[in-house]
Each structure stands twice: as C-alpha cells, then as structure tokens.
N, C-alpha and C positions, 0 to 999 in steps of 0.2 A: 503493499500499499503506500510506504514512504517513497519507494522508488517511482512508483506510478506518478505520485503528487510531485515528485522532483522534475520528471521529465515534463509534466504539464506546465510546471513553473517556468522551465527553461525555454519551452515553446512559446509562453505567453509573453516572456521577456523579449524574445526574437521578434514576435509579432508586434509588440509595442515599439520596438526601435525602428522597424520598417515603416509602421504607421506614422510615427513622429517625423521621419524623413519626407514621407509623402506629404505630411502637413506643411512643413517648411517650404517645400517646392510649390505647394499649391497657394499657400498664402503670399508668397513673394515671387511670382512667376517672372518679374522683370528684373530680378537680382541677376540672373545670368546673363541677360541682354545688356544690363548696364556694365557688368564686368568685362563682357566682350567688347563693348564700345570703348571702355577706357584703355584695354589692352591694344585695340586697333589704333587709337589715337596716340598712343605712346609711340608706336612705329611709324605714325603718319608723317610724310615729308611735307604736309601742307600746313604752313603757318601764316600769321599775318601780323603786321605791326599795327597796334592800335593804341591811341592815347587814352586809355580807359582812366587814367588818373587826372585827366585835364578837367578841373573844376574851378578855373581862375578867370579873372577878367580878361587876361591877355589872350585867353583861347576861346572866348565867348561862351564860357562855362559848357563845354562840349558835353560833359557828363555831370549834371547838376544834382541828380539824385538817383536812388536806387531803381526807380522805374526806367530811367534811361539805360542803366546797365542791363536790367531785364530785358529791355527791347532789343538792345544790340546782341546780347548773348543768345538769345532766341534766333536771330538771323545768322549768327555764326554757326549755331548747330545745324541750322537748315543748309547752310553753304557747305558743311563738313569741314569746318575749321578744326584742326587738331591741336594747333599750338597758338599762343598769343605772346607776341614780344612786347613788354611794357616797362616803362621807367618806374623805379622806385627812387623819387627824388629826395636827395638829402636835405634840401630846403623845406620839403613838405614834412619830413619825419623828425628832423632834429633841428628846428628854427632857432633854438637857443642851445647852447651846449649843455649837454646832459639832460635835456627835456625833450623826450620822444613822444610822438603822436602817431599812432598806427591806426587810428579808427577807420580812415577812409580805406586804406590798403587791406585792412582786416576784411572789410565787406567784399570788395572786388575780388580779392584772392578766394574767399570763401564761395562767392557765386560761381567762379569759374571752375573751381574743384568740385562743387555739386553738379556741375554739368559736363563733367569729364573732359574739360578743356585744360591742357597742360600749359604752363607758364615759363617763359624765358624772361627772368628778371633782369633789368638793367640797372646796376648800382651807379648812380650818377647824380647830379653834376655837384658843383661846389654850393656852399652857403656861405653867406657874407661874413659871418664870424670866423671862418676857417680858411678863406681862399686868399691867395698870394696877393690879388689885386682888387678883392672886394666884389669881383663879379661871378655869375653863375658858371662861366666857361673858363675860369682860371683854375690851375692846378691847386690842390690844398697846400698850405704852407707847411703842413707836417703830415706826412703819410699816415701816422698813427691815429690821427684825428679821423681820417676817412676809413681806416681799417676798423676802428671802434664802431663807427656807424654800419659799415658793411657787415660785420659780424653779428651785430644786434638784429639786423634784417634776416640774415641767413639762419640764425638760430630760431628766430620766431616763426619762420615758415618752413623749416626743414622737413616737416611731415607732409608739406603739399607741394613745395617747389624744390627741384634737384639741379636745375640749370641756371647759372648766373653769369651775366656779361658785366665785365669791369670797365665802365665808362662807355661812351658811344663816339665813335670816329675821332680817336685821339690824335690822328694825323693830320686832322684838318683844324685850321685856326678858328673855325667857326665854334667848334667845340672844345678846343684846348688851345687857349689864346698865347700861350708861351711855348711855340714850336722849337724843339731842339734835336729833331731827328728821332724822336720817340724815347730818348734816354730817360727823361723824368717819367714818362708814362710807364716804361717797362719797370722802372723801380717800384712804382705803385702797384702795377701788376704782380709783381713777385711777392710783395708784402701781404697783398689781399689773398693770394693764393695759398701761401703758407698757412695763414690764419684761418682761412675758409676750410681747409682740409682738416684742420684740429677741430673746427666747430661742427663740421659735418663730414666725416670722411667719405661719404657716398655721393657728394655733390659733384657737379662737373662745372669747370670754369672756362668760359670763352673769353678771348681777347675782345676789347672793344672793336666793333666792326669797322674794318679799314676801308676808306673811301678813295684813297688817291693812287691806287694801282700797284703793281707789282714791287716797286721800290719800298713801299711801305712794309710789305711782307719780309723782304730782305732785311730792313732795318730792326724788324721784330727779332729776327734770328741774330743779327750782329749784335744786338744789345743783350743777348743771353737770355732770351725769354723762352727758349724752346721748351724747358721743363715746367714751365708756369701757366700753360693753357692746355686744355684737354681736347679741344675742337677749334680749328681754325675758323674764324668769322669774317666773312667778306661782305662789302656792299659794292654793288656797280649797277649802272643804269646806261640803257641805250634807247634811242628814239626811233619807234618803228616807222616814223615819217622819213627816216634817211635812206629807205630802199629795202628791197628783199633781201639783200646780203648782210643786213646789220644783224641778223640772228647768229651769223658766225662768230661775231664778238662775244655774244653770250655763251656760246658753246666753248670756245677757246679759252676764256678767262680763267675759269677754275682748273682747266687742264694745265695752264701755264702756272697757276698757283701751286698745283700739286708737285710740278717739277721742282720748284723751290723747296717745298716740304721734304720731298724725297732726298734731294741733294743735302739737306741738313739732318738726315736721318729720322724724319718724322712722317715717313710713308705710311705709318699705321694709323694715323688720325684721319678723322673725317672732316669735311668742309660744310659749314652751314652757311648759306647766303641768307642773312637776316634782313636785308633790304633790297629788293629790287621791283621796279614798277613803272608806271608811265601814267600821265593824266588821261581821263576820259571826260572830255567837255561836251556837255549837251549842246545840240544845235541852237543857236540863238543867244547863249551865254557869253557875254563879253568879258575877257580877261586877258592879262598879259600872258606872254609865251613863258613856258618854263626854261630852266637853264639850257636844255639841249635844243631848243629851237621851237618850231610849231607845235602847238597842242594837238595831239590825236583826237579824234572824236570818240564819242562812247563806244560805237561800233568797233572802231579800230583797236581801242584799248583792249576790249574782250578777245579779238583776234590774236593780238599781241600776247595776252596772258597765256593763251592756249599754247602758243609757240614756245614760250619761255618754259612752262612746266613741262611740256612734252619733250624738249630737248634736253634741258638741265637733268631731269630725272633718268635720262639714259646713262648718266656718268656715276659710275659705281662709288666714287669718291665724294660726291654730293649726296649728303643725307638729309637735308631739310632746305626749304626755300620759303621765305617769309615775303608775302606781297605787301608792299607799302602803298596804301593803307588799307584798312577795311571800311572806314566811312569818310566821306569828303569832310573838309573843314570849311569853316565860315570866314573867309577873308583873311585868314592867319598869315599866309604868305604873300597874297596879294598877285598870285599868277597862277599858272596851270597846276602847280603842286597842290593847291587847294582841291583838286579834283582827281587826286590819285585813288580814291576810294572805289570799292566794289558796290558800295551803297551811297546814295546822295545824302546830303545833310539832313534831309527830311525822312530819312530811313527807307525810301524807295529803292527797289532793286535796279542796278544798272545791267547792261548786257554782260558786263565783265563778272558779275555775280554768278550768272548762269554758266559762264565759261569755266569759272573756278569750280562750281559744283559738278559739272560734267567731268573736269579733270580728276576730282576726288573720287567720284563713282566709278570711273575707268580704272583707277588704281585699286579700289576696293574689290571690284570684279575680277581683277587679275590675281588676287591673294587666294 
C-alpha cells in the first residue's frame, strides 16, 4: 500500500510540474516572441542616430515629454530599428560638479529597453565648469573629471547598455575645438577605456566617430590607441546627386579603413558606421543646400538609403550601420541637414522610412 501511494505521489508531482509549465506558457505567450525580438535586435545591423535627449530651447524642444518618446519609439519599432545612437550630455547630467541629474536619461533608457531597442551611448561633450575654454566643444581641463562622469553613467546603466562611444567626431574642430592630431583625445580615450573596463568588464568601447577620412584612423593608431577601443567607429557621407558612381565611395571607404586596421594588427575588430545619411527634402520646401551640395528629394533619399544598406552590409567587416537621423529637425542647422530623417518633424513617414523597413525585412528573412 505504501509503495502504491508513493508511486501515485510521484506521478502527481510530475503531472503538477508539467501542468505548471503549461500554465507559464499559456499565461505569457508573448514572452518567447519578446525574447526572440531582443535577440534579433542585438544582432541587427540596423541603427539610427536620434537626439532623444533634446529637450532644450536650442533644439526647439524636439522631445519635450514622455508622449513624444512613446510616439517616436513606436515608429522605430515599426521601421525595425534595432539600435539607437544617442548622446549622454555631460552638461545635462552634471551641470555642477558633483551634482548629478539622471531623471531624463533614466526615462528614455527605460523606454528603449522595454521596447527591445538597444542603445549605443555617446559620452560627450564638455560642461562649462570643466572645459579648457569654457565651451561645450572644448576638451576637459582634467581627464579625471570626464572619467568620473563617464563611469557614473556606465555604472548606472550597466544592466541596460553595453556599448559606449567616447566623444563624437574628435577629429573635427566643430566638436573638439583644440585640434592636435588626436593626441589629447587619445589620452582621454585611454583613461576612459581603463576605467570603463573596471566599472563594467562586459562593456564595449568605441572611439568617437571619425569624420575626416583615413588620416584620422592612422592618427588613432599613431597615438597608441590600438588597445583602447573594441570597435572602430567611422562617419562618412556622400551625396547621391553626384551621380551613379558615388556609391563606389561608400563601398570602398570601410575596405580602405580595414586595411589600416589590419596593417596595425587590428584585423579582428569590426567596423561600425554610426553616421551616414543624406537629406530628403519634400517638394516645395525651401532650404539651403547641405555641405555636399544640392539637396536630394525625399524619393532620392529613399533610393539612396537602399543602396547604402545593400552595399555596406555585403562587407563582412561592417557590423552595424546607423542612419542619420530618424526624425527631421526644426530649423536647427538651417539647411538640408534638417531633413536627414526617415520621418518628418510632424512624425509622418517619408519614402526613406519605407525603404529602411524593407531593408530590415529583407535582412530578417535571410536569417
């Protein structure tokens, strides 16, 4: 009798376990789909640059409230965006030395994380009290001040963000006012890299996106930065208005960059292109031309985007490509750059939005 009861008990236990597992799957049928989406987005090569932190007068309060973020993130998901590149501004987070304010960034990081969209965080620019010349684009007067800020950010978001970029376009006087052949920037990069790996050994560090060609990549290595970035980060633009052959420049640039990497013993690293794009200006809109000449139309922008993604993703060394931008701006640059977006200022979709989504869908179907 005891043996029989024991057998029944074991059977009931097994039945209970199986029934419990069935309940879990039944109650939350979307959990598997959400995990699959998150995994797919991690490997996705499709990113965008978007200024989700812009809630200042100088950018026309691009994202003034949570409703604005909700609206644009919904459109990002529809387009298939896997990654967003966004600044974490020192002047926002530590406006006074030792006084940190993360409220805005906590909200936007949380929203992106909940929607399975990954973040590449840019740690930048200067704050008045810590800059060599008092301007936002001036190098910090003491690297330790910037490192302290950077590590506070990395530690706070280490469970949600694993990829960090140190500054933006440090080879351009627009963003690093005191140009010295990247010497001072590489010093800062090294200091942040060492501290970041202690704060979060699993994080990956990208150099600030280089904007001025192959010479900047050489300077990065000449200044001993080889061991202080995990992924090479490049920015480059071409104007589709310059003719059919212009796509060759897009194809060749990362190949030439990789040759420099390999020559310096860095052939195992990947390349991320975190800014590439062009205007898409609606017929009838009057604006100055962008820096590369005549502004493409919205239709031409969409056609160019397809070419860019199709060709760049054939390169095995190019891991991710971030289109600049996701949403148009409102008179910030005063020229065609305001129309880089896949959606207009009023959140309506441009032809390039559809082109981006088609590229993402084609990639997913190939998996």
